[in-house]
N, C-alpha and C positions, 0 to 999 in steps of 0.2 A: 637121688641120694648120693650115688657115687660121684657125680659131677661136682656137687657142693662140697664133698670131701676133698676132692682134688683141688678145687679152687681155694679152699681153706688151708690145705697143706702148702700150696704154692705161695699163697700170700703171706703165711706165717714164715716160711723159709726166707722170703725176700726181706721181710721187716726185720727179722732176727739177724740176717747177714748184714743188713745196713747198720744196725745198731753195733754189731761186733766190729764192723769196719771203722766206725766212728770212735769207739771206745777201746778197741783192742789192737787190731791190725788191719791196714788197708787191703790186704790180700783176701779178706772175707768177701770182697766184691766179686771174686771169681764164682762164689756160690750163687750170687745174684745173677750173674751172667749165665751160669749153667741152667738155672731154673727158667730164665727168659728164653734161652735157646731151646729147651725142651718144650716150652709152651708154643713156641713158633713152629717147631718141628711137628708137633701133634696137630696144629691147625692145617698143615699142609698135607700130612699123610693120613690123618684120622686114626692114628695109633698112638696110644699113651701107656707108657710103661707103668705109671702109678695105677692106672685102671686095671691093668693085669695083675699087679700086686694085690690091689683091693679085692679083685675077683677071687684070687687064691685064698684070701683070708675070710672069704664068705660074705662080703658085702654085696647085697643084691642091687641090681640095676633097677631104678624106679621107672614108672611109665613115662615120665617127662624125659628122662635120659634116653629111653628107647625111641621116643618120637623125634628127638633131635639127631639121632644117628641115621635117619633115613636118607 
């Protein structure tokens, strides 16, 4: 459950920042770069800030998420 939420948030932020870059200001692409860098960092370190935030909000880790963290 938590992994699906994280993927949804990351994908939404990327799409929103791309639309804002096209229709508002090109500097919104920095948000896209930030999200991409965080995704890359979490793949290397197995630590994700958004997962910690969701845990603090009480979002439970599902069985599928626990199995992928082994």
